All heavy atoms as a GROMACS GRO file, in nm:
protein
  485
    1MET      N    1  -0.738  -0.529  -2.100
    1MET     CA    2  -0.811  -0.643  -2.048
    1MET      C    3  -0.790  -0.651  -1.897
    1MET      O    4  -0.678  -0.660  -1.850
    1MET     CB    5  -0.764  -0.770  -2.117
    1MET     CG    6  -0.828  -0.894  -2.067
    1MET     SD    7  -0.775  -1.034  -2.167
    1MET     CE    8  -0.895  -1.151  -2.114
    2ALA      N    9  -0.895  -0.646  -1.822
    2ALA     CA   10  -0.886  -0.648  -1.677
    2ALA      C   11  -0.864  -0.789  -1.625
    2ALA      O   12  -0.904  -0.887  -1.687
    2ALA     CB   13  -1.012  -0.591  -1.616
    3SER      N   14  -0.798  -0.798  -1.511
    3SER     CA   15  -0.777  -0.927  -1.447
    3SER      C   16  -0.877  -0.942  -1.334
    3SER      O   17  -0.865  -0.877  -1.230
    3SER     CB   18  -0.635  -0.936  -1.395
    3SER     OG   19  -0.620  -1.054  -1.320
    4LYS      N   20  -0.976  -1.028  -1.353
    4LYS     CA   21  -1.077  -1.049  -1.251
    4LYS      C   22  -1.019  -1.115  -1.127
    4LYS      O   23  -1.067  -1.094  -1.017
    4LYS     CB   24  -1.192  -1.133  -1.307
    4LYS     CG   25  -1.276  -1.060  -1.408
    4LYS     CD   26  -1.391  -1.147  -1.455
    4LYS     CE   27  -1.469  -1.075  -1.562
    4LYS     NZ   28  -1.579  -1.157  -1.614
    5ALA      N   29  -0.914  -1.196  -1.144
    5ALA     CA   30  -0.853  -1.263  -1.029
    5ALA      C   31  -0.792  -1.162  -0.933
    5ALA      O   32  -0.804  -1.176  -0.811
    5ALA     CB   33  -0.746  -1.362  -1.077
    6ILE      N   34  -0.727  -1.060  -0.985
    6ILE     CA   35  -0.667  -0.957  -0.900
    6ILE      C   36  -0.776  -0.873  -0.835
    6ILE      O   37  -0.771  -0.844  -0.715
    6ILE     CB   38  -0.569  -0.869  -0.980
    6ILE    CG1   39  -0.449  -0.952  -1.027
    6ILE    CG2   40  -0.520  -0.751  -0.895
    6ILE    CD1   41  -0.356  -0.877  -1.120
    7ILE      N   42  -0.875  -0.834  -0.913
    7ILE     CA   43  -0.980  -0.746  -0.862
    7ILE      C   44  -1.064  -0.817  -0.756
    7ILE      O   45  -1.082  -0.768  -0.644
    7ILE     CB   46  -1.069  -0.697  -0.977
    7ILE    CG1   47  -0.990  -0.606  -1.070
    7ILE    CG2   48  -1.192  -0.624  -0.923
    7ILE    CD1   49  -1.064  -0.568  -1.196
    8VAL      N   50  -1.115  -0.935  -0.790
    8VAL     CA   51  -1.207  -1.005  -0.701
    8VAL      C   52  -1.133  -1.079  -0.589
    8VAL      O   53  -1.181  -1.087  -0.476
    8VAL     CB   54  -1.295  -1.104  -0.781
    8VAL    CG1   55  -1.385  -1.185  -0.691
    8VAL    CG2   56  -1.378  -1.028  -0.883
    9GLY      N   57  -1.016  -1.130  -0.619
    9GLY     CA   58  -0.943  -1.210  -0.521
    9GLY      C   59  -0.861  -1.132  -0.423
    9GLY      O   60  -0.838  -1.177  -0.310
   10VAL      N   61  -0.815  -1.013  -0.461
   10VAL     CA   62  -0.728  -0.936  -0.373
   10VAL      C   63  -0.784  -0.799  -0.342
   10VAL      O   64  -0.795  -0.760  -0.226
   10VAL     CB   65  -0.586  -0.922  -0.436
   10VAL    CG1   66  -0.495  -0.843  -0.344
   10VAL    CG2   67  -0.526  -1.057  -0.466
   11GLY      N   68  -0.820  -0.724  -0.444
   11GLY     CA   69  -0.860  -0.584  -0.425
   11GLY      C   70  -0.984  -0.566  -0.340
   11GLY      O   71  -0.981  -0.495  -0.239
   12ILE      N   72  -1.093  -0.629  -0.378
   12ILE     CA   73  -1.220  -0.612  -0.306
   12ILE      C   74  -1.213  -0.665  -0.163
   12ILE      O   75  -1.256  -0.596  -0.070
   12ILE     CB   76  -1.336  -0.673  -0.386
   12ILE    CG1   77  -1.356  -0.593  -0.516
   12ILE    CG2   78  -1.464  -0.676  -0.304
   12ILE    CD1   79  -1.458  -0.650  -0.611
   13PRO      N   80  -1.156  -0.785  -0.138
   13PRO     CA   81  -1.146  -0.829   0.002
   13PRO      C   82  -1.060  -0.738   0.090
   13PRO      O   83  -1.094  -0.715   0.206
   13PRO     CB   84  -1.083  -0.968  -0.009
   13PRO     CG   85  -1.117  -1.015  -0.145
   13PRO     CD   86  -1.119  -0.894  -0.230
   14MET      N   87  -0.952  -0.682   0.033
   14MET     CA   88  -0.870  -0.590   0.112
   14MET      C   89  -0.946  -0.462   0.145
   14MET      O   90  -0.934  -0.409   0.256
   14MET     CB   91  -0.740  -0.559   0.039
   14MET     CG   92  -0.638  -0.670   0.042
   14MET     SD   93  -0.484  -0.629  -0.041
   14MET     CE   94  -0.411  -0.518   0.076
   15ILE      N   95  -1.024  -0.412   0.051
   15ILE     CA   96  -1.103  -0.292   0.076
   15ILE      C   97  -1.206  -0.319   0.185
   15ILE      O   98  -1.223  -0.238   0.277
   15ILE     CB   99  -1.172  -0.245  -0.054
   15ILE    CG1  100  -1.068  -0.198  -0.156
   15ILE    CG2  101  -1.273  -0.135  -0.025
   15ILE    CD1  102  -1.124  -0.174  -0.295
   16ILE      N  103  -1.272  -0.433   0.178
   16ILE     CA  104  -1.374  -0.467   0.277
   16ILE      C  105  -1.313  -0.485   0.416
   16ILE      O  106  -1.363  -0.431   0.515
   16ILE     CB  107  -1.452  -0.593   0.232
   16ILE    CG1  108  -1.535  -0.561   0.108
   16ILE    CG2  109  -1.540  -0.646   0.345
   16ILE    CD1  110  -1.597  -0.682   0.042
   17VAL      N  111  -1.204  -0.561   0.424
   17VAL     CA  112  -1.139  -0.584   0.554
   17VAL      C  113  -1.087  -0.453   0.612
   17VAL      O  114  -1.103  -0.426   0.732
   17VAL     CB  115  -1.026  -0.688   0.540
   17VAL    CG1  116  -0.940  -0.692   0.665
   17VAL    CG2  117  -1.083  -0.825   0.512
   18GLY      N  118  -1.025  -0.370   0.529
   18GLY     CA  119  -0.975  -0.242   0.578
   18GLY      C  120  -1.086  -0.152   0.629
   18GLY      O  121  -1.073  -0.088   0.734
   19ALA      N  122  -1.198  -0.148   0.558
   19ALA     CA  123  -1.311  -0.066   0.601
   19ALA      C  124  -1.370  -0.118   0.732
   19ALA      O  125  -1.403  -0.040   0.822
   19ALA     CB  126  -1.417  -0.062   0.492
   20LEU      N  127  -1.384  -0.250   0.742
   20LEU     CA  128  -1.437  -0.307   0.866
   20LEU      C  129  -1.345  -0.279   0.984
   20LEU      O  130  -1.393  -0.249   1.094
   20LEU     CB  131  -1.460  -0.458   0.850
   20LEU     CG  132  -1.572  -0.499   0.755
   20LEU    CD1  133  -1.577  -0.650   0.740
   20LEU    CD2  134  -1.706  -0.446   0.806
   21MET      N  135  -1.216  -0.289   0.963
   21MET     CA  136  -1.122  -0.260   1.071
   21MET      C  137  -1.130  -0.114   1.114
   21MET      O  138  -1.134  -0.083   1.233
   21MET     CB  139  -0.978  -0.292   1.029
   21MET     CG  140  -0.943  -0.437   1.029
   21MET     SD  141  -0.771  -0.466   0.982
   21MET     CE  142  -0.686  -0.404   1.126
   22ALA      N  143  -1.131  -0.023   1.017
   22ALA     CA  144  -1.128   0.120   1.049
   22ALA      C  145  -1.259   0.169   1.107
   22ALA      O  146  -1.259   0.255   1.196
   22ALA     CB  147  -1.092   0.200   0.923
   23TRP      N  148  -1.372   0.116   1.061
   23TRP     CA  149  -1.502   0.170   1.104
   23TRP      C  150  -1.567   0.093   1.216
   23TRP      O  151  -1.641   0.151   1.296
   23TRP     CB  152  -1.597   0.178   0.986
   23TRP     CG  153  -1.558   0.283   0.886
   23TRP    CD1  154  -1.489   0.398   0.910
   23TRP    CD2  155  -1.586   0.282   0.747
   23TRP    NE1  156  -1.472   0.467   0.793
   23TRP    CE2  157  -1.532   0.398   0.691
   23TRP    CE3  158  -1.653   0.192   0.665
   23TRP    CZ2  159  -1.541   0.429   0.557
   23TRP    CZ3  160  -1.662   0.223   0.531
   23TRP    CH2  161  -1.608   0.340   0.478
   24LEU      N  162  -1.547  -0.039   1.221
   24LEU     CA  163  -1.617  -0.118   1.322
   24LEU      C  164  -1.528  -0.161   1.439
   24LEU      O  165  -1.569  -0.157   1.554
   24LEU     CB  166  -1.680  -0.242   1.257
   24LEU     CG  167  -1.788  -0.214   1.153
   24LEU    CD1  168  -1.839  -0.344   1.094
   24LEU    CD2  169  -1.902  -0.136   1.214
   25TRP      N  170  -1.405  -0.205   1.408
   25TRP     CA  171  -1.320  -0.260   1.513
   25TRP      C  172  -1.248  -0.149   1.590
   25TRP      O  173  -1.233  -0.159   1.713
   25TRP     CB  174  -1.219  -0.357   1.452
   25TRP     CG  175  -1.134  -0.430   1.550
   25TRP    CD1  176  -1.164  -0.455   1.681
   25TRP    CD2  177  -1.007  -0.487   1.527
   25TRP    NE1  178  -1.063  -0.525   1.738
   25TRP    CE2  179  -0.965  -0.547   1.647
   25TRP    CE3  180  -0.925  -0.496   1.415
   25TRP    CZ2  181  -0.843  -0.613   1.658
   25TRP    CZ3  182  -0.804  -0.561   1.427
   25TRP    CH2  183  -0.763  -0.619   1.547
   26ALA      N  184  -1.205  -0.044   1.523
   26ALA     CA  185  -1.127   0.062   1.588
   26ALA      C  186  -1.204   0.132   1.701
   26ALA      O  187  -1.145   0.158   1.806
   26ALA     CB  188  -1.077   0.162   1.485
   27PRO      N  189  -1.332   0.166   1.684
   27PRO     CA  190  -1.400   0.233   1.795
   27PRO      C  191  -1.413   0.146   1.920
   27PRO      O  192  -1.426   0.199   2.031
   27PRO     CB  193  -1.539   0.266   1.739
   27PRO     CG  194  -1.520   0.268   1.593
   27PRO     CD  195  -1.413   0.168   1.563
   28ILE      N  196  -1.409   0.015   1.905
   28ILE     CA  197  -1.420  -0.076   2.019
   28ILE      C  198  -1.290  -0.076   2.101
   28ILE      O  199  -1.294  -0.087   2.222
   28ILE     CB  200  -1.454  -0.218   1.971
   28ILE    CG1  201  -1.591  -0.218   1.902
   28ILE    CG2  202  -1.453  -0.318   2.085
   28ILE    CD1  203  -1.626  -0.348   1.832
   29GLU      N  204  -1.177  -0.064   2.031
   29GLU     CA  205  -1.048  -0.067   2.098
   29GLU      C  206  -1.029   0.059   2.182
   29GLU      O  207  -1.064   0.168   2.142
   29GLU     CB  208  -0.935  -0.076   1.996
   29GLU     CG  209  -0.927  -0.210   1.926
   29GLU     CD  210  -0.892  -0.323   2.018
   29GLU    OE1  211  -0.808  -0.305   2.108
   29GLU    OE2  212  -0.950  -0.432   2.000
   30GLY      N  213  -0.969   0.044   2.297
   30GLY     CA  214  -0.944   0.159   2.383
   30GLY      C  215  -0.807   0.219   2.358
   30GLY      O  216  -0.793   0.330   2.306
   31ASP      N  217  -0.705   0.146   2.398
   31ASP     CA  218  -0.569   0.198   2.390
   31ASP      C  219  -0.512   0.196   2.249
   31ASP      O  220  -0.427   0.278   2.215
   31ASP     CB  221  -0.476   0.118   2.481
   31ASP     CG  222  -0.516   0.130   2.628
   31ASP    OD1  223  -0.576   0.234   2.663
   31ASP    OD2  224  -0.489   0.036   2.705
   32PHE      N  225  -0.554   0.103   2.169
   32PHE     CA  226  -0.496   0.084   2.036
   32PHE      C  227  -0.585   0.134   1.924
   32PHE      O  228  -0.571   0.090   1.810
   32PHE     CB  229  -0.463  -0.064   2.014
   32PHE     CG  230  -0.364  -0.118   2.113
   32PHE    CD1  231  -0.403  -0.209   2.208
   32PHE    CD2  232  -0.233  -0.075   2.110
   32PHE    CE1  233  -0.313  -0.258   2.300
   32PHE    CE2  234  -0.141  -0.124   2.201
   32PHE     CZ  235  -0.181  -0.216   2.297
   33GLN      N  236  -0.676   0.224   1.950
   33GLN     CA  237  -0.771   0.271   1.849
   33GLN      C  238  -0.699   0.335   1.731
   33GLN      O  239  -0.730   0.306   1.616
   33GLN     CB  240  -0.868   0.371   1.909
   33GLN     CG  241  -0.968   0.424   1.807
   33GLN     CD  242  -1.070   0.519   1.867
   33GLN    OE1  243  -1.063   0.550   1.985
   33GLN    NE2  244  -1.163   0.563   1.787
   34ASN      N  245  -0.602   0.422   1.757
   34ASN     CA  246  -0.531   0.489   1.647
   34ASN      C  247  -0.454   0.391   1.561
   34ASN      O  248  -0.451   0.404   1.438
   34ASN     CB  249  -0.437   0.596   1.702
   34ASN     CG  250  -0.511   0.711   1.764
   34ASN    OD1  251  -0.624   0.741   1.726
   34ASN    ND2  252  -0.449   0.777   1.861
   35GLN      N  253  -0.392   0.291   1.624
   35GLN     CA  254  -0.314   0.193   1.547
   35GLN      C  255  -0.406   0.107   1.461
   35GLN      O  256  -0.372   0.076   1.346
   35GLN     CB  257  -0.232   0.104   1.642
   35GLN     CG  258  -0.114   0.175   1.703
   35GLN     CD  259  -0.150   0.255   1.828
   35GLN    OE1  260  -0.266   0.261   1.868
   35GLN    NE2  261  -0.052   0.319   1.887
   36VAL      N  262  -0.520   0.066   1.514
   36VAL     CA  263  -0.614  -0.017   1.437
   36VAL      C  264  -0.670   0.063   1.320
   36VAL      O  265  -0.683   0.011   1.209
   36VAL     CB  266  -0.727  -0.070   1.528
   36VAL    CG1  267  -0.833  -0.142   1.446
   36VAL    CG2  268  -0.670  -0.165   1.633
   37GLU      N  269  -0.702   0.191   1.342
   37GLU     CA  270  -0.749   0.276   1.232
   37GLU      C  271  -0.642   0.290   1.125
   37GLU      O  272  -0.673   0.284   1.006
   37GLU     CB  273  -0.787   0.414   1.284
   37GLU     CG  274  -0.920   0.421   1.352
   37GLU     CD  275  -0.954   0.562   1.398
   37GLU    OE1  276  -0.876   0.655   1.369
   37GLU    OE2  277  -1.058   0.576   1.463
   38LEU      N  278  -0.517   0.310   1.166
   38LEU     CA  279  -0.407   0.325   1.070
   38LEU      C  280  -0.390   0.198   0.987
   38LEU      O  281  -0.379   0.205   0.863
   38LEU     CB  282  -0.277   0.359   1.142
   38LEU     CG  283  -0.153   0.366   1.055
   38LEU    CD1  284  -0.163   0.485   0.961
   38LEU    CD2  285  -0.028   0.375   1.141
   39ILE      N  286  -0.388   0.084   1.051
   39ILE     CA  287  -0.370  -0.043   0.979
   39ILE      C  288  -0.489  -0.071   0.888
   39ILE      O  289  -0.473  -0.112   0.773
   39ILE     CB  290  -0.346  -0.158   1.078
   39ILE    CG1  291  -0.211  -0.138   1.148
   39ILE    CG2  292  -0.350  -0.293   1.009
   39ILE    CD1  293  -0.187  -0.231   1.264
   40GLY      N  294  -0.610  -0.047   0.937
   40GLY     CA  295  -0.730  -0.068   0.855
   40GLY      C  296  -0.731   0.024   0.734
   40GLY      O  297  -0.763  -0.018   0.622
   41SER      N  298  -0.695   0.150   0.754
   41SER     CA  299  -0.690   0.244   0.642
   41SER      C  300  -0.583   0.205   0.541
   41SER      O  301  -0.604   0.214   0.420
   41SER     CB  302  -0.663   0.386   0.693
   41SER     OG  303  -0.766   0.427   0.778
   42THR      N  304  -0.468   0.161   0.591
   42THR     CA  305  -0.360   0.119   0.502
   42THR      C  306  -0.401  -0.002   0.419
   42THR      O  307  -0.376  -0.007   0.298
   42THR     CB  308  -0.233   0.086   0.583
   42THR    OG1  309  -0.198   0.201   0.661
   42THR    CG2  310  -0.118   0.050   0.492
   43ILE      N  311  -0.466  -0.100   0.482
   43ILE     CA  312  -0.513  -0.217   0.408
   43ILE      C  313  -0.616  -0.175   0.302
   43ILE      O  314  -0.613  -0.223   0.189
   43ILE     CB  315  -0.573  -0.321   0.505
   43ILE    CG1  316  -0.462  -0.382   0.590
   43ILE    CG2  317  -0.649  -0.430   0.430
   43ILE    CD1  318  -0.512  -0.471   0.701
   44GLY      N  319  -0.705  -0.084   0.338
   44GLY     CA  320  -0.805  -0.037   0.241
   44GLY      C  321  -0.742   0.036   0.124
   44GLY      O  322  -0.781   0.014   0.008
   45ILE      N  323  -0.643   0.120   0.151
   45ILE     CA  324  -0.575   0.193   0.043
   45ILE      C  325  -0.500   0.096  -0.047
   45ILE      O  326  -0.503   0.109  -0.170
   45ILE     CB  327  -0.482   0.300   0.102
   45ILE    CG1  328  -0.566   0.411   0.165
   45ILE    CG2  329  -0.388   0.356  -0.004
   45ILE    CD1  330  -0.486   0.507   0.251
   46LEU      N  331  -0.432  -0.002   0.011
   46LEU     CA  332  -0.364  -0.102  -0.071
   46LEU      C  333  -0.464  -0.182  -0.154
   46LEU      O  334  -0.435  -0.219  -0.268
   46LEU     CB  335  -0.282  -0.196   0.017
   46LEU     CG  336  -0.155  -0.135   0.077
   46LEU    CD1  337  -0.093  -0.233   0.176
   46LEU    CD2  338  -0.057  -0.099  -0.031
   47GLY      N  339  -0.582  -0.209  -0.099
   47GLY     CA  340  -0.687  -0.277  -0.174
   47GLY      C  341  -0.731  -0.197  -0.295
   47GLY      O  342  -0.754  -0.251  -0.402
   48VAL      N  343  -0.743  -0.065  -0.277
   48VAL     CA  344  -0.780   0.022  -0.390
   48VAL      C  345  -0.670   0.019  -0.496
   48VAL      O  346  -0.698   0.014  -0.617
   48VAL     CB  347  -0.806   0.166  -0.342
   48VAL    CG1  348  -0.820   0.262  -0.459
   48VAL    CG2  349  -0.930   0.170  -0.255
   49ILE      N  350  -0.545   0.019  -0.454
   49ILE     CA  351  -0.433   0.013  -0.549
   49ILE      C  352  -0.436  -0.119  -0.626
   49ILE      O  353  -0.418  -0.121  -0.749
   49ILE     CB  354  -0.299   0.032  -0.476
   49ILE    CG1  355  -0.289   0.177  -0.425
   49ILE    CG2  356  -0.180  -0.001  -0.566
   49ILE    CD1  357  -0.173   0.203  -0.332
   50PHE      N  358  -0.458  -0.231  -0.556
   50PHE     CA  359  -0.469  -0.360  -0.625
   50PHE      C  360  -0.589  -0.362  -0.720
   50PHE      O  361  -0.582  -0.418  -0.828
   50PHE     CB  362  -0.480  -0.476  -0.525
   50PHE     CG  363  -0.347  -0.525  -0.476
   50PHE    CD1  364  -0.306  -0.499  -0.347
   50PHE    CD2  365  -0.265  -0.599  -0.558
   50PHE    CE1  366  -0.185  -0.545  -0.300
   50PHE    CE2  367  -0.143  -0.646  -0.515
   50PHE     CZ  368  -0.102  -0.619  -0.384
   51PHE      N  369  -0.701  -0.303  -0.678
   51PHE     CA  370  -0.820  -0.297  -0.762
   51PHE      C  371  -0.790  -0.223  -0.891
   51PHE      O  372  -0.823  -0.269  -1.001
   51PHE     CB  373  -0.934  -0.229  -0.685
   51PHE     CG  374  -1.064  -0.227  -0.758
   51PHE    CD1  375  -1.151  -0.334  -0.746
   51PHE    CD2  376  -1.101  -0.121  -0.837
   51PHE    CE1  377  -1.273  -0.334  -0.812
   51PHE    CE2  378  -1.222  -0.118  -0.904
   51PHE     CZ  379  -1.308  -0.226  -0.892
   52ILE      N  380  -0.727  -0.107  -0.880
   52ILE     CA  381  -0.695  -0.027  -0.999
   52ILE      C  382  -0.592  -0.099  -1.086
   52ILE      O  383  -0.604  -0.099  -1.209
   52ILE     CB  384  -0.647   0.113  -0.957
   52ILE    CG1  385  -0.764   0.190  -0.894
   52ILE    CG2  386  -0.590   0.189  -1.076
   52ILE    CD1  387  -0.723   0.320  -0.830
   53SER      N  388  -0.492  -0.161  -1.024
   53SER     CA  389  -0.392  -0.232  -1.104
   53SER      C  390  -0.455  -0.352  -1.176
   53SER      O  391  -0.415  -0.387  -1.287
   53SER     CB  392  -0.276  -0.278  -1.017
   53SER     OG  393  -0.316  -0.377  -0.926
   54GLY      N  394  -0.556  -0.413  -1.115
   54GLY     CA  395  -0.626  -0.523  -1.182
   54GLY      C  396  -0.704  -0.475  -1.303
   54GLY      O  397  -0.719  -0.548  -1.400
   55LEU      N  398  -0.753  -0.351  -1.298
   55LEU     CA  399  -0.825  -0.296  -1.413
   55LEU      C  400  -0.731  -0.273  -1.532
   55LEU      O  401  -0.771  -0.287  -1.646
   55LEU     CB  402  -0.892  -0.164  -1.376
   55LEU     CG  403  -1.008  -0.172  -1.278
   55LEU    CD1  404  -1.056  -0.032  -1.243
   55LEU    CD2  405  -1.122  -0.253  -1.336
   56PHE      N  406  -0.608  -0.237  -1.504
   56PHE     CA  407  -0.513  -0.204  -1.611
   56PHE      C  408  -0.420  -0.318  -1.647
   56PHE      O  409  -0.331  -0.301  -1.730
   56PHE     CB  410  -0.429  -0.082  -1.571
   56PHE     CG  411  -0.508   0.045  -1.568
   56PHE    CD1  412  -0.541   0.104  -1.447
   56PHE    CD2  413  -0.552   0.105  -1.684
   56PHE    CE1  414  -0.615   0.221  -1.443
   56PHE    CE2  415  -0.626   0.221  -1.682
   56PHE     CZ  416  -0.658   0.279  -1.561
   57TYR      N  417  -0.439  -0.435  -1.588
   57TYR     CA  418  -0.351  -0.548  -1.613
   57TYR      C  419  -0.370  -0.602  -1.754
   57TYR      O  420  -0.483  -0.625  -1.798
   57TYR     CB  421  -0.378  -0.660  -1.512
   57TYR     CG  422  -0.298  -0.785  -1.535
   57TYR    CD1  423  -0.165  -0.792  -1.499
   57TYR    CD2  424  -0.356  -0.895  -1.596
   57TYR    CE1  425  -0.092  -0.907  -1.520
   57TYR    CE2  426  -0.284  -1.010  -1.619
   57TYR     CZ  427  -0.151  -1.016  -1.580
   57TYR     OH  428  -0.079  -1.130  -1.603
   58THR      N  429  -0.260  -0.623  -1.824
   58THR     CA  430  -0.264  -0.688  -1.955
   58THR      C  431  -0.148  -0.788  -1.961
   58THR      O  432  -0.041  -0.762  -1.909
   58THR     CB  433  -0.249  -0.590  -2.072
   58THR    OG1  434  -0.128  -0.517  -2.057
   58THR    CG2  435  -0.368  -0.493  -2.077
   59LYS      N  436  -0.171  -0.898  -2.027
   59LYS     CA  437  -0.064  -0.997  -2.043
   59LYS      C  438   0.027  -0.952  -2.155
   59LYS      O  439  -0.018  -0.903  -2.260
   59LYS     CB  440  -0.122  -1.134  -2.075
   59LYS     CG  441  -0.196  -1.194  -1.960
   59LYS     CD  442  -0.243  -1.334  -1.993
   59LYS     CE  443  -0.315  -1.395  -1.875
   59LYS     NZ  444  -0.361  -1.530  -1.902
   60GLU      N  445   0.157  -0.972  -2.134
   60GLU     CA  446   0.253  -0.939  -2.237
   60GLU      C  447   0.255  -1.051  -2.342
   60GLU      O  448   0.241  -1.169  -2.308
   60GLU     CB  449   0.393  -0.922  -2.178
   60GLU     CG  450   0.402  -0.802  -2.087
   60GLU     CD  451   0.544  -0.780  -2.039
   60GLU    OE1  452   0.638  -0.835  -2.100
   60GLU    OE2  453   0.559  -0.710  -1.939
   61PRO      N  454   0.275  -1.017  -2.468
   61PRO     CA  455   0.282  -1.121  -2.570
   61PRO      C  456   0.406  -1.209  -2.550
   61PRO      O  457   0.510  -1.162  -2.506
   61PRO     CB  458   0.289  -1.044  -2.701
   61PRO     CG  459   0.333  -0.908  -2.664
   61PRO     CD  460   0.288  -0.885  -2.522
   62VAL      N  461   0.391  -1.337  -2.584
   62VAL     CA  462   0.502  -1.431  -2.568
   62VAL      C  463   0.596  -1.416  -2.687
   62VAL      O  464   0.555  -1.421  -2.803
   62VAL     CB  465   0.448  -1.575  -2.561
   62VAL    CG1  466   0.563  -1.674  -2.550
   62VAL    CG2  467   0.352  -1.589  -2.446
   63MET      N  468   0.724  -1.396  -2.657
   63MET     CA  469   0.826  -1.381  -2.763
   63MET      C  470   0.898  -1.516  -2.779
   63MET      O  471   0.949  -1.571  -2.684
   63MET     CB  472   0.927  -1.273  -2.723
   63MET     CG  473   0.864  -1.138  -2.696
   63MET     SD  474   0.800  -1.059  -2.840
   63MET     CE  475   0.947  -0.990  -2.906
   64HIS      N  476   0.900  -1.568  -2.900
   64HIS     CA  477   0.966  -1.696  -2.925
   64HIS      C  478   1.096  -1.674  -2.996
   64HIS      O  479   1.120  -1.600  -3.080
   64HIS     CB  480   0.879  -1.789  -3.008
   64HIS     CG  481   0.761  -1.839  -2.930
   64HIS    ND1  482   0.769  -1.947  -2.848
   64HIS    CD2  483   0.634  -1.794  -2.920
   64HIS    CE1  484   0.651  -1.968  -2.792
   64HIS    NE2  485   0.567  -1.874  -2.836
   0.00000   0.00000   0.00000
């Protein structure tokens, strides 16, 4: 059972922000272009990891 909260709330926004940073903001920067690309790519990769983990998320049964 997938967790929509993790996928929609964390994974997709991180992928979008990372892509925007790496593709749109980094070329504008002069001195810090490599650092902005690195941070944007890292955020995007972490977003993909959260997206995949949200697909495989299952709640553990409650033990009484």
